[in-house]
PDB file of the backbone (N, CA, C, O) and the ligand in Angstrom, with CONECT records:
HET     ZN  A 101       1
ATOM      1  N   MET A   1     -27.512  13.864   7.987  1.00  0.00           N
ATOM      2  CA  MET A   1     -27.155  12.453   8.139  1.00  0.00           C
ATOM      3  C   MET A   1     -28.318  11.733   8.806  1.00  0.00           C
ATOM      4  O   MET A   1     -28.957  12.263   9.715  1.00  0.00           O
ATOM      5  N   ARG A   2     -28.574  10.539   8.350  1.00  0.00           N
ATOM      6  CA  ARG A   2     -29.704   9.796   8.879  1.00  0.00           C
ATOM      7  C   ARG A   2     -29.374   9.224  10.253  1.00  0.00           C
ATOM      8  O   ARG A   2     -28.211   9.036  10.611  1.00  0.00           O
ATOM      9  N   ASN A   3     -30.429   8.956  11.004  1.00  0.00           N
ATOM     10  CA  ASN A   3     -30.251   8.451  12.370  1.00  0.00           C
ATOM     11  C   ASN A   3     -29.624   7.073  12.413  1.00  0.00           C
ATOM     12  O   ASN A   3     -28.844   6.780  13.319  1.00  0.00           O
ATOM     13  N   TRP A   4     -29.949   6.217  11.447  1.00  0.00           N
ATOM     14  CA  TRP A   4     -29.412   4.849  11.464  1.00  0.00           C
ATOM     15  C   TRP A   4     -27.936   4.837  11.124  1.00  0.00           C
ATOM     16  O   TRP A   4     -27.275   3.820  11.329  1.00  0.00           O
ATOM     17  N   VAL A   5     -27.405   5.913  10.619  1.00  0.00           N
ATOM     18  CA  VAL A   5     -25.971   6.009  10.368  1.00  0.00           C
ATOM     19  C   VAL A   5     -25.300   6.742  11.530  1.00  0.00           C
ATOM     20  O   VAL A   5     -24.177   6.416  11.914  1.00  0.00           O
ATOM     21  N   ARG A   6     -25.987   7.716  12.075  1.00  0.00           N
ATOM     22  CA  ARG A   6     -25.402   8.553  13.117  1.00  0.00           C
ATOM     23  C   ARG A   6     -25.157   7.793  14.414  1.00  0.00           C
ATOM     24  O   ARG A   6     -24.099   7.938  15.027  1.00  0.00           O
ATOM     25  N   TRP A   7     -26.127   6.981  14.838  1.00  0.00           N
ATOM     26  CA  TRP A   7     -25.983   6.308  16.136  1.00  0.00           C
ATOM     27  C   TRP A   7     -24.879   5.257  16.151  1.00  0.00           C
ATOM     28  O   TRP A   7     -24.113   5.220  17.114  1.00  0.00           O
ATOM     29  N   PRO A   8     -24.755   4.399  15.137  1.00  0.00           N
ATOM     30  CA  PRO A   8     -23.593   3.480  15.139  1.00  0.00           C
ATOM     31  C   PRO A   8     -22.266   4.212  15.055  1.00  0.00           C
ATOM     32  O   PRO A   8     -21.271   3.746  15.612  1.00  0.00           O
ATOM     33  N   ALA A   9     -22.230   5.340  14.375  1.00  0.00           N
ATOM     34  CA  ALA A   9     -20.981   6.106  14.307  1.00  0.00           C
ATOM     35  C   ALA A   9     -20.607   6.644  15.680  1.00  0.00           C
ATOM     36  O   ALA A   9     -19.442   6.588  16.074  1.00  0.00           O
ATOM     37  N   TRP A  10     -21.566   7.153  16.394  1.00  0.00           N
ATOM     38  CA  TRP A  10     -21.290   7.638  17.752  1.00  0.00           C
ATOM     39  C   TRP A  10     -20.926   6.498  18.691  1.00  0.00           C
ATOM     40  O   TRP A  10     -20.070   6.657  19.561  1.00  0.00           O
ATOM     41  N   LEU A  11     -21.570   5.353  18.518  1.00  0.00           N
ATOM     42  CA  LEU A  11     -21.258   4.190  19.350  1.00  0.00           C
ATOM     43  C   LEU A  11     -19.814   3.738  19.115  1.00  0.00           C
ATOM     44  O   LEU A  11     -19.082   3.472  20.068  1.00  0.00           O
ATOM     45  N   CYS A  12     -19.407   3.652  17.843  1.00  0.00           N
ATOM     46  CA  CYS A  12     -18.032   3.235  17.536  1.00  0.00           C
ATOM     47  C   CYS A  12     -17.026   4.258  18.045  1.00  0.00           C
ATOM     48  O   CYS A  12     -15.971   3.887  18.560  1.00  0.00           O
ATOM     49  N   LEU A  13     -17.340   5.525  17.908  1.00  0.00           N
ATOM     50  CA  LEU A  13     -16.430   6.562  18.386  1.00  0.00           C
ATOM     51  C   LEU A  13     -16.287   6.517  19.901  1.00  0.00           C
ATOM     52  O   LEU A  13     -15.187   6.665  20.435  1.00  0.00           O
ATOM     53  N   SER A  14     -17.409   6.311  20.593  1.00  0.00           N
ATOM     54  CA  SER A  14     -17.331   6.256  22.057  1.00  0.00           C
ATOM     55  C   SER A  14     -16.599   4.997  22.525  1.00  0.00           C
ATOM     56  O   SER A  14     -15.855   5.044  23.505  1.00  0.00           O
ATOM     57  N   LEU A  15     -16.803   3.874  21.835  1.00  0.00           N
ATOM     58  CA  LEU A  15     -16.070   2.659  22.196  1.00  0.00           C
ATOM     59  C   LEU A  15     -14.572   2.829  21.969  1.00  0.00           C
ATOM     60  O   LEU A  15     -13.763   2.364  22.772  1.00  0.00           O
ATOM     61  N   MET A  16     -14.205   3.491  20.883  1.00  0.00           N
ATOM     62  CA  MET A  16     -12.790   3.717  20.598  1.00  0.00           C
ATOM     63  C   MET A  16     -12.174   4.614  21.667  1.00  0.00           C
ATOM     64  O   MET A  16     -11.067   4.345  22.134  1.00  0.00           O
ATOM     65  N   LEU A  17     -12.869   5.664  22.055  1.00  0.00           N
ATOM     66  CA  LEU A  17     -12.338   6.565  23.079  1.00  0.00           C
ATOM     67  C   LEU A  17     -12.262   5.850  24.428  1.00  0.00           C
ATOM     68  O   LEU A  17     -11.310   6.045  25.184  1.00  0.00           O
ATOM     69  N   TRP A  18     -13.259   5.028  24.725  1.00  0.00           N
ATOM     70  CA  TRP A  18     -13.258   4.289  25.976  1.00  0.00           C
ATOM     71  C   TRP A  18     -12.087   3.315  26.045  1.00  0.00           C
ATOM     72  O   TRP A  18     -11.425   3.207  27.077  1.00  0.00           O
ATOM     73  N   MET A  19     -11.836   2.613  24.958  1.00  0.00           N
ATOM     74  CA  MET A  19     -10.731   1.661  24.933  1.00  0.00           C
ATOM     75  C   MET A  19      -9.379   2.371  25.020  1.00  0.00           C
ATOM     76  O   MET A  19      -8.452   1.866  25.654  1.00  0.00           O
ATOM     77  N   ALA A  20      -9.266   3.529  24.388  1.00  0.00           N
ATOM     78  CA  ALA A  20      -8.017   4.283  24.472  1.00  0.00           C
ATOM     79  C   ALA A  20      -7.769   4.745  25.900  1.00  0.00           C
ATOM     80  O   ALA A  20      -6.637   4.702  26.382  1.00  0.00           O
ATOM     81  N   ALA A  21      -8.811   5.181  26.567  1.00  0.00           N
ATOM     82  CA  ALA A  21      -8.658   5.615  27.958  1.00  0.00           C
ATOM     83  C   ALA A  21      -8.344   4.436  28.862  1.00  0.00           C
ATOM     84  O   ALA A  21      -7.513   4.549  29.764  1.00  0.00           O
ATOM     85  N   ALA A  22      -9.002   3.300  28.630  1.00  0.00           N
ATOM     86  CA  ALA A  22      -8.765   2.124  29.470  1.00  0.00           C
ATOM     87  C   ALA A  22      -7.352   1.579  29.280  1.00  0.00           C
ATOM     88  O   ALA A  22      -6.726   1.134  30.242  1.00  0.00           O
ATOM     89  N   GLU A  23      -6.846   1.611  28.053  1.00  0.00           N
ATOM     90  CA  GLU A  23      -5.481   1.130  27.818  1.00  0.00           C
ATOM     91  C   GLU A  23      -4.443   2.052  28.430  1.00  0.00           C
ATOM     92  O   GLU A  23      -3.396   1.592  28.886  1.00  0.00           O
ATOM     93  N   SER A  24      -4.716   3.320  28.443  1.00  0.00           N
ATOM     94  CA  SER A  24      -3.705   4.246  28.944  1.00  0.00           C
ATOM     95  C   SER A  24      -3.639   4.278  30.460  1.00  0.00           C
ATOM     96  O   SER A  24      -2.594   4.628  31.008  1.00  0.00           O
ATOM     97  N   VAL A  25      -4.699   3.929  31.155  1.00  0.00           N
ATOM     98  CA  VAL A  25      -4.688   4.035  32.621  1.00  0.00           C
ATOM     99  C   VAL A  25      -4.663   2.672  33.307  1.00  0.00           C
ATOM    100  O   VAL A  25      -4.702   2.626  34.536  1.00  0.00           O
ATOM    101  N   HIS A  26      -4.601   1.581  32.585  1.00  0.00           N
ATOM    102  CA  HIS A  26      -4.622   0.285  33.256  1.00  0.00           C
ATOM    103  C   HIS A  26      -3.278   0.026  33.927  1.00  0.00           C
ATOM    104  O   HIS A  26      -2.238   0.527  33.498  1.00  0.00           O
ATOM    105  N   ASN A  27      -3.329  -0.758  34.973  1.00  0.00           N
ATOM    106  CA  ASN A  27      -2.094  -1.119  35.675  1.00  0.00           C
ATOM    107  C   ASN A  27      -2.202  -2.545  36.167  1.00  0.00           C
ATOM    108  O   ASN A  27      -3.285  -3.128  36.194  1.00  0.00           O
ATOM    109  N   HIS A  28      -1.056  -3.105  36.560  1.00  0.00           N
ATOM    110  CA  HIS A  28      -1.000  -4.488  37.009  1.00  0.00           C
ATOM    111  C   HIS A  28      -0.444  -4.517  38.418  1.00  0.00           C
ATOM    112  O   HIS A  28       0.457  -3.748  38.751  1.00  0.00           O
ATOM    113  N   PRO A  29      -0.981  -5.404  39.248  1.00  0.00           N
ATOM    114  CA  PRO A  29      -0.484  -5.462  40.634  1.00  0.00           C
ATOM    115  C   PRO A  29       0.940  -6.011  40.720  1.00  0.00           C
ATOM    116  O   PRO A  29       1.702  -5.620  41.605  1.00  0.00           O
ATOM    117  N   THR A  30       1.292  -6.885  39.835  1.00  0.00           N
ATOM    118  CA  THR A  30       2.643  -7.441  39.896  1.00  0.00           C
ATOM    119  C   THR A  30       3.378  -7.176  38.595  1.00  0.00           C
ATOM    120  O   THR A  30       2.766  -6.921  37.558  1.00  0.00           O
ATOM    121  N   GLN A  31       4.690  -7.239  38.667  1.00  0.00           N
ATOM    122  CA  GLN A  31       5.513  -6.980  37.491  1.00  0.00           C
ATOM    123  C   GLN A  31       5.419  -8.113  36.482  1.00  0.00           C
ATOM    124  O   GLN A  31       5.583  -7.894  35.282  1.00  0.00           O
ATOM    125  N   THR A  32       5.155  -9.329  36.965  1.00  0.00           N
ATOM    126  CA  THR A  32       5.082 -10.465  36.054  1.00  0.00           C
ATOM    127  C   THR A  32       3.841 -10.384  35.172  1.00  0.00           C
ATOM    128  O   THR A  32       3.871 -10.785  34.009  1.00  0.00           O
ATOM    129  N   GLU A  33       2.755  -9.865  35.731  1.00  0.00           N
ATOM    130  CA  GLU A  33       1.567  -9.694  34.905  1.00  0.00           C
ATOM    131  C   GLU A  33       1.780  -8.610  33.863  1.00  0.00           C
ATOM    132  O   GLU A  33       1.276  -8.701  32.744  1.00  0.00           O
ATOM    133  N   ALA A  34       2.525  -7.592  34.238  1.00  0.00           N
ATOM    134  CA  ALA A  34       2.809  -6.529  33.276  1.00  0.00           C
ATOM    135  C   ALA A  34       3.696  -7.037  32.150  1.00  0.00           C
ATOM    136  O   ALA A  34       3.599  -6.566  31.017  1.00  0.00           O
ATOM    137  N   ALA A  35       4.559  -7.997  32.460  1.00  0.00           N
ATOM    138  CA  ALA A  35       5.428  -8.548  31.421  1.00  0.00           C
ATOM    139  C   ALA A  35       4.638  -9.377  30.429  1.00  0.00           C
ATOM    140  O   ALA A  35       5.048  -9.523  29.277  1.00  0.00           O
ATOM    141  N   ALA A  36       3.509  -9.923  30.862  1.00  0.00           N
ATOM    142  CA  ALA A  36       2.701 -10.741  29.963  1.00  0.00           C
ATOM    143  C   ALA A  36       1.661  -9.921  29.209  1.00  0.00           C
ATOM    144  O   ALA A  36       1.048 -10.418  28.265  1.00  0.00           O
ATOM    145  N   CYS A  37       1.458  -8.682  29.611  1.00  0.00           N
ATOM    146  CA  CYS A  37       0.445  -7.838  28.970  1.00  0.00           C
ATOM    147  C   CYS A  37       1.017  -7.275  27.664  1.00  0.00           C
ATOM    148  O   CYS A  37       2.091  -6.673  27.655  1.00  0.00           O
ATOM    149  N   SER A  38       0.301  -7.474  26.587  1.00  0.00           N
ATOM    150  CA  SER A  38       0.812  -7.016  25.292  1.00  0.00           C
ATOM    151  C   SER A  38       0.829  -5.497  25.193  1.00  0.00           C
ATOM    152  O   SER A  38       1.677  -4.933  24.502  1.00  0.00           O
ATOM    153  N   ILE A  39      -0.087  -4.835  25.868  1.00  0.00           N
ATOM    154  CA  ILE A  39      -0.109  -3.365  25.830  1.00  0.00           C
ATOM    155  C   ILE A  39       1.109  -2.808  26.545  1.00  0.00           C
ATOM    156  O   ILE A  39       1.757  -1.880  26.060  1.00  0.00           O
ATOM    157  N   CYS A  40       1.417  -3.383  27.710  1.00  0.00           N
ATOM    158  CA  CYS A  40       2.562  -2.891  28.473  1.00  0.00           C
ATOM    159  C   CYS A  40       3.875  -3.230  27.768  1.00  0.00           C
ATOM    160  O   CYS A  40       4.811  -2.431  27.784  1.00  0.00           O
ATOM    161  N   VAL A  41       3.947  -4.390  27.162  1.00  0.00           N
ATOM    162  CA  VAL A  41       5.167  -4.766  26.443  1.00  0.00           C
ATOM    163  C   VAL A  41       5.399  -3.810  25.280  1.00  0.00           C
ATOM    164  O   VAL A  41       6.527  -3.385  25.031  1.00  0.00           O
ATOM    165  N   ALA A  42       4.325  -3.475  24.572  1.00  0.00           N
ATOM    166  CA  ALA A  42       4.469  -2.555  23.447  1.00  0.00           C
ATOM    167  C   ALA A  42       4.805  -1.148  23.912  1.00  0.00           C
ATOM    168  O   ALA A  42       5.554  -0.433  23.246  1.00  0.00           O
ATOM    169  N   ALA A  43       4.248  -0.744  25.063  1.00  0.00           N
ATOM    170  CA  ALA A  43       4.485   0.610  25.544  1.00  0.00           C
ATOM    171  C   ALA A  43       5.883   0.783  26.098  1.00  0.00           C
ATOM    172  O   ALA A  43       6.458   1.866  25.988  1.00  0.00           O
ATOM    173  N   HIS A  44       6.446  -0.267  26.695  1.00  0.00           N
ATOM    174  CA  HIS A  44       7.748  -0.135  27.342  1.00  0.00           C
ATOM    175  C   HIS A  44       8.889  -0.712  26.530  1.00  0.00           C
ATOM    176  O   HIS A  44      10.031  -0.748  26.989  1.00  0.00           O
ATOM    177  N   SER A  45       8.590  -1.154  25.347  1.00  0.00           N
ATOM    178  CA  SER A  45       9.681  -1.679  24.535  1.00  0.00           C
ATOM    179  C   SER A  45      10.512  -0.521  24.008  1.00  0.00           C
ATOM    180  O   SER A  45      10.028   0.595  23.821  1.00  0.00           O
ATOM    181  N   ALA A  46      11.752  -0.822  23.781  1.00  0.00           N
ATOM    182  CA  ALA A  46      12.648   0.209  23.256  1.00  0.00           C
ATOM    183  C   ALA A  46      12.305   0.482  21.808  1.00  0.00           C
ATOM    184  O   ALA A  46      11.880  -0.412  21.075  1.00  0.00           O
ATOM    185  N   SER A  47      12.490   1.706  21.412  1.00  0.00           N
ATOM    186  CA  SER A  47      12.208   2.047  20.027  1.00  0.00           C
ATOM    187  C   SER A  47      13.244   1.374  19.130  1.00  0.00           C
ATOM    188  O   SER A  47      14.416   1.281  19.495  1.00  0.00           O
ATOM    189  N   PRO A  48      12.828   0.919  17.995  1.00  0.00           N
ATOM    190  CA  PRO A  48      13.776   0.221  17.118  1.00  0.00           C
ATOM    191  C   PRO A  48      14.840   1.181  16.608  1.00  0.00           C
ATOM    192  O   PRO A  48      14.564   2.324  16.243  1.00  0.00           O
ATOM    193  N   THR A  49      16.037   0.684  16.597  1.00  0.00           N
ATOM    194  CA  THR A  49      17.143   1.504  16.104  1.00  0.00           C
ATOM    195  C   THR A  49      17.451   1.124  14.668  1.00  0.00           C
ATOM    196  O   THR A  49      17.245  -0.011  14.237  1.00  0.00           O
ATOM    197  N   ILE A  50      17.924   2.061  13.982  1.00  0.00           N
ATOM    198  CA  ILE A  50      18.270   1.835  12.576  1.00  0.00           C
ATOM    199  C   ILE A  50      19.722   1.365  12.528  1.00  0.00           C
ATOM    200  O   ILE A  50      20.642   2.080  12.924  1.00  0.00           O
ATOM    201  N   SER A  51      19.894   0.164  12.038  1.00  0.00           N
ATOM    202  CA  SER A  51      21.256  -0.345  11.933  1.00  0.00           C
ATOM    203  C   SER A  51      21.854   0.103  10.609  1.00  0.00           C
ATOM    204  O   SER A  51      21.267  -0.064   9.540  1.00  0.00           O
ATOM    205  N   SER A  52      23.009   0.661  10.720  1.00  0.00           N
ATOM    206  CA  SER A  52      23.654   1.168   9.522  1.00  0.00           C
ATOM    207  C   SER A  52      24.989   0.466   9.343  1.00  0.00           C
ATOM    208  O   SER A  52      25.820   0.457  10.251  1.00  0.00           O
ATOM    209  N   SER A  53      25.186  -0.107   8.199  1.00  0.00           N
ATOM    210  CA  SER A  53      26.453  -0.777   7.934  1.00  0.00           C
ATOM    211  C   SER A  53      27.322   0.056   7.000  1.00  0.00           C
ATOM    212  O   SER A  53      28.371  -0.401   6.545  1.00  0.00           O
ATOM    213  N   HIS A  54      26.890   1.257   6.721  1.00  0.00           N
ATOM    214  CA  HIS A  54      27.606   2.185   5.844  1.00  0.00           C
ATOM    215  C   HIS A  54      27.950   1.525   4.509  1.00  0.00           C
ATOM    216  O   HIS A  54      29.079   1.602   4.024  1.00  0.00           O
ATOM    217  N   ALA A  55      26.994   0.912   3.967  1.00  0.00           N
ATOM    218  CA  ALA A  55      27.212   0.263   2.674  1.00  0.00           C
ATOM    219  C   ALA A  55      27.332   1.328   1.590  1.00  0.00           C
ATOM    220  O   ALA A  55      26.575   2.298   1.549  1.00  0.00           O
ATOM    221  N   THR A  56      28.277   1.120   0.745  1.00  0.00           N
ATOM    222  CA  THR A  56      28.459   2.073  -0.344  1.00  0.00           C
ATOM    223  C   THR A  56      27.575   1.684  -1.507  1.00  0.00           C
ATOM    224  O   THR A  56      27.418   0.501  -1.810  1.00  0.00           O
ATOM    225  N   PRO A  57      27.010   2.659  -2.146  1.00  0.00           N
ATOM    226  CA  PRO A  57      26.152   2.331  -3.289  1.00  0.00           C
ATOM    227  C   PRO A  57      26.977   1.839  -4.465  1.00  0.00           C
ATOM    228  O   PRO A  57      28.118   2.255  -4.665  1.00  0.00           O
ATOM    229  N   ILE A  58      26.393   0.969  -5.215  1.00  0.00           N
ATOM    230  CA  ILE A  58      27.044   0.441  -6.412  1.00  0.00           C
ATOM    231  C   ILE A  58      26.461   1.178  -7.608  1.00  0.00           C
ATOM    232  O   ILE A  58      25.276   1.064  -7.919  1.00  0.00           O
ATOM    233  N   LEU A  59      27.314   1.922  -8.256  1.00  0.00           N
ATOM    234  CA  LEU A  59      26.871   2.679  -9.415  1.00  0.00           C
ATOM    235  C   LEU A  59      27.439   2.019 -10.661  1.00  0.00           C
ATOM    236  O   LEU A  59      28.639   2.082 -10.927  1.00  0.00           O
ATOM    237  N   ALA A  60      26.578   1.405 -11.396  1.00  0.00           N
ATOM    238  CA  ALA A  60      27.016   0.714 -12.601  1.00  0.00           C
ATOM    239  C   ALA A  60      25.949   0.863 -13.670  1.00  0.00           C
ATOM    240  O   ALA A  60      24.762   1.009 -13.377  1.00  0.00           O
ATOM    241  N   THR A  61      26.387   0.824 -14.880  1.00  0.00           N
ATOM    242  CA  THR A  61      25.461   0.896 -15.997  1.00  0.00           C
ATOM    243  C   THR A  61      24.838  -0.479 -16.189  1.00  0.00           C
ATOM    244  O   THR A  61      25.539  -1.483 -16.309  1.00  0.00           O
ATOM    245  N   VAL A  62      23.563  -0.507 -16.214  1.00  0.00           N
ATOM    246  CA  VAL A  62      22.894  -1.793 -16.353  1.00  0.00           C
ATOM    247  C   VAL A  62      22.417  -2.020 -17.773  1.00  0.00           C
ATOM    248  O   VAL A  62      21.983  -3.121 -18.112  1.00  0.00           O
ATOM    249  N   GLY A  63      22.488  -1.022 -18.589  1.00  0.00           N
ATOM    250  CA  GLY A  63      22.041  -1.219 -19.951  1.00  0.00           C
ATOM    251  C   GLY A  63      22.142   0.082 -20.719  1.00  0.00           C
ATOM    252  O   GLY A  63      22.236   1.161 -20.135  1.00  0.00           O
ATOM    253  N   VAL A  64      22.122  -0.031 -21.991  1.00  0.00           N
ATOM    254  CA  VAL A  64      22.177   1.142 -22.862  1.00  0.00           C
ATOM    255  C   VAL A  64      20.894   1.157 -23.669  1.00  0.00           C
ATOM    256  O   VAL A  64      20.461   0.153 -24.236  1.00  0.00           O
ATOM    257  N   LEU A  65      20.311   2.335 -23.692  1.00  0.00           N
ATOM    258  CA  LEU A  65      19.065   2.473 -24.444  1.00  0.00           C
ATOM    259  C   LEU A  65      19.385   2.533 -25.928  1.00  0.00           C
ATOM    260  O   LEU A  65      20.101   3.423 -26.387  1.00  0.00           O
ATOM    261  N   LEU A  66      18.857   1.595 -26.658  1.00  0.00           N
ATOM    262  CA  LEU A  66      19.044   1.569 -28.104  1.00  0.00           C
ATOM    263  C   LEU A  66      17.724   1.945 -28.755  1.00  0.00           C
ATOM    264  O   LEU A  66      16.712   1.255 -28.624  1.00  0.00           O
ATOM    265  N   GLU A  67      17.777   3.055 -29.453  1.00  0.00           N
ATOM    266  CA  GLU A  67      16.562   3.504 -30.120  1.00  0.00           C
ATOM    267  C   GLU A  67      16.471   2.850 -31.482  1.00  0.00           C
ATOM    268  O   GLU A  67      17.461   2.732 -32.205  1.00  0.00           O
ATOM    269  N   GLU A  68      15.311   2.445 -31.802  1.00  0.00           N
ATOM    270  CA  GLU A  68      15.079   1.811 -33.087  1.00  0.00           C
ATOM    271  C   GLU A  68      13.812   2.401 -33.675  1.00  0.00           C
ATOM    272  O   GLU A  68      12.778   2.482 -33.013  1.00  0.00           O
ATOM    273  N   ASP A  69      13.910   2.811 -34.926  1.00  0.00           N
ATOM    274  CA  ASP A  69      12.744   3.394 -35.571  1.00  0.00           C
ATOM    275  C   ASP A  69      11.684   2.325 -35.780  1.00  0.00           C
ATOM    276  O   ASP A  69      11.958   1.201 -36.201  1.00  0.00           O
ATOM    277  N   VAL A  70      10.498   2.720 -35.476  1.00  0.00           N
ATOM    278  CA  VAL A  70       9.381   1.805 -35.675  1.00  0.00           C
ATOM    279  C   VAL A  70       8.532   2.368 -36.789  1.00  0.00           C
ATOM    280  O   VAL A  70       8.040   3.493 -36.708  1.00  0.00           O
ATOM    281  N   VAL A  71       8.368   1.593 -37.808  1.00  0.00           N
ATOM    282  CA  VAL A  71       7.562   2.021 -38.944  1.00  0.00           C
ATOM    283  C   VAL A  71       6.352   1.108 -39.006  1.00  0.00           C
ATOM    284  O   VAL A  71       6.461  -0.112 -39.130  1.00  0.00           O
ATOM    285  N   ALA A  72       5.236   1.726 -38.918  1.00  0.00           N
ATOM    286  CA  ALA A  72       4.014   0.942 -39.002  1.00  0.00           C
ATOM    287  C   ALA A  72       3.772   0.549 -40.445  1.00  0.00           C
ATOM    288  O   ALA A  72       3.811   1.385 -41.348  1.00  0.00           O
ATOM    289  N   LYS A  73       3.529  -0.685 -40.640  1.00  0.00           N
ATOM    290  CA  LYS A  73       3.287  -1.193 -41.981  1.00  0.00           C
ATOM    291  C   LYS A  73       1.792  -1.377 -42.153  1.00  0.00           C
ATOM    292  O   LYS A  73       1.208  -2.379 -41.741  1.00  0.00           O
ATOM    293  N   ALA A  74       1.204  -0.385 -42.769  1.00  0.00           N
ATOM    294  CA  ALA A  74      -0.235  -0.427 -42.971  1.00  0.00           C
ATOM    295  C   ALA A  74      -0.529  -1.083 -44.313  1.00  0.00           C
ATOM    296  O   ALA A  74       0.106  -0.791 -45.326  1.00  0.00           O
ATOM    297  N   ARG A  75      -1.466  -1.937 -44.288  1.00  0.00           N
ATOM    298  CA  ARG A  75      -1.819  -2.639 -45.503  1.00  0.00           C
ATOM    299  C   ARG A  75      -3.314  -2.876 -45.468  1.00  0.00           C
ATOM    300  O   ARG A  75      -3.856  -3.374 -44.481  1.00  0.00           O
ATOM    301  N   LEU A  76      -3.941  -2.530 -46.506  1.00  0.00           N
ATOM    302  CA  LEU A  76      -5.379  -2.745 -46.586  1.00  0.00           C
ATOM    303  C   LEU A  76      -5.647  -3.764 -47.668  1.00  0.00           C
ATOM    304  O   LEU A  76      -5.405  -3.525 -48.851  1.00  0.00           O
ATOM    305  N   ASN A  77      -6.129  -4.852 -47.257  1.00  0.00           N
ATOM    306  CA  ASN A  77      -6.469  -5.902 -48.206  1.00  0.00           C
ATOM    307  C   ASN A  77      -7.974  -5.832 -48.438  1.00  0.00           C
ATOM    308  O   ASN A  77      -8.770  -6.018 -47.517  1.00  0.00           O
ATOM    309  N   PHE A  78      -8.339  -5.565 -49.663  1.00  0.00           N
ATOM    310  CA  PHE A  78      -9.757  -5.392 -49.961  1.00  0.00           C
ATOM    311  C   PHE A  78     -10.537  -6.680 -49.781  1.00  0.00           C
ATOM    312  O   PHE A  78     -11.724  -6.652 -49.455  1.00  0.00           O
ATOM    313  N   SER A  79      -9.884  -7.795 -49.990  1.00  0.00           N
ATOM    314  CA  SER A  79     -10.630  -9.035 -49.825  1.00  0.00           C
ATOM    315  C   SER A  79     -10.949  -9.284 -48.351  1.00  0.00           C
ATOM    316  O   SER A  79     -11.950  -9.927 -48.035  1.00  0.00           O
ATOM    317  N   ASP A  80     -10.093  -8.771 -47.433  1.00  0.00           N
ATOM    318  CA  ASP A  80     -10.392  -8.912 -46.006  1.00  0.00           C
ATOM    319  C   ASP A  80     -11.590  -8.055 -45.619  1.00  0.00           C
ATOM    320  O   ASP A  80     -12.408  -8.454 -44.790  1.00  0.00           O
ATOM    321  N   ALA A  81     -11.686  -6.869 -46.227  1.00  0.00           N
ATOM    322  CA  ALA A  81     -12.790  -5.977 -45.897  1.00  0.00           C
ATOM    323  C   ALA A  81     -14.089  -6.395 -46.579  1.00  0.00           C
ATOM    324  O   ALA A  81     -15.165  -5.920 -46.214  1.00  0.00           O
ATOM    325  N   GLY A  82     -13.995  -7.263 -47.545  1.00  0.00           N
ATOM    326  CA  GLY A  82     -15.209  -7.746 -48.183  1.00  0.00           C
ATOM    327  C   GLY A  82     -15.747  -6.794 -49.239  1.00  0.00           C
ATOM    328  O   GLY A  82     -16.903  -6.897 -49.650  1.00  0.00           O
ATOM    329  N   ILE A  83     -14.916  -5.881 -49.669  1.00  0.00           N
ATOM    330  CA  ILE A  83     -15.370  -4.963 -50.715  1.00  0.00           C
ATOM    331  C   ILE A  83     -14.490  -5.121 -51.924  1.00  0.00           C
ATOM    332  O   ILE A  83     -13.385  -5.659 -51.856  1.00  0.00           O
ATOM    333  N   ARG A  84     -15.000  -4.647 -53.016  1.00  0.00           N
ATOM    334  CA  ARG A  84     -14.267  -4.795 -54.264  1.00  0.00           C
ATOM    335  C   ARG A  84     -13.206  -3.706 -54.380  1.00  0.00           C
ATOM    336  O   ARG A  84     -13.422  -2.566 -53.969  1.00  0.00           O
ATOM    337  N   GLY A  85     -12.094  -4.060 -54.929  1.00  0.00           N
ATOM    338  CA  GLY A  85     -11.006  -3.122 -55.114  1.00  0.00           C
ATOM    339  C   GLY A  85     -11.280  -2.149 -56.254  1.00  0.00           C
ATOM    340  O   GLY A  85     -12.278  -2.266 -56.965  1.00  0.00           O
ATOM    341  N   PRO A  86     -10.392  -1.207 -56.409  1.00  0.00           N
ATOM    342  CA  PRO A  86     -10.611  -0.225 -57.479  1.00  0.00           C
ATOM    343  C   PRO A  86     -10.471  -0.904 -58.839  1.00  0.00           C
ATOM    344  O   PRO A  86      -9.747  -1.889 -58.986  1.00  0.00           O
ATOM    345  N   PRO A  87     -11.164  -0.367 -59.809  1.00  0.00           N
ATOM    346  CA  PRO A  87     -11.098  -0.981 -61.146  1.00  0.00           C
ATOM    347  C   PRO A  87      -9.702  -0.863 -61.753  1.00  0.00           C
ATOM    348  O   PRO A  87      -9.026   0.157 -61.625  1.00  0.00           O
ATOM    349  N   VAL A  88      -9.309  -1.914 -62.400  1.00  0.00           N
ATOM    350  CA  VAL A  88      -7.990  -1.958 -63.011  1.00  0.00           C
ATOM    351  C   VAL A  88      -8.159  -1.708 -64.491  1.00  0.00           C
ATOM    352  O   VAL A  88      -8.978  -2.375 -65.124  1.00  0.00           O
ATOM    353  N   ARG A  89      -7.433  -0.790 -65.064  1.00  0.00           N
ATOM    354  CA  ARG A  89      -7.566  -0.477 -66.497  1.00  0.00           C
ATOM    355  C   ARG A  89      -6.811  -1.422 -67.339  1.00  0.00           C
ATOM    356  O   ARG A  89      -6.818  -1.299 -68.564  1.00  0.00           O
TER     357      ARG A  89
HETATM  358 ZN    ZN A 101      -0.707  -3.906  30.792  1.00  0.00          ZN2+
END
């Protein structure tokens, strides 16, 4: 790996690790400041609960598959191709 790629990669990795460490160990002197901190609010918020209304599934036929034969209608028109047709006796 080239040096001009390696050094920014290490810089970004070290910044990410530094920020993770700083977020995990930061504290606030008062409770009101902690309430305004987005990191603390996210860390201390309750995990979302799954609300279940026990809805029953609706099982209904929405359509019937109707198969239909498809026949390709091939037609070669010699005048479209610009060539002369077969000789007619
Ligand atoms: Zn905080």
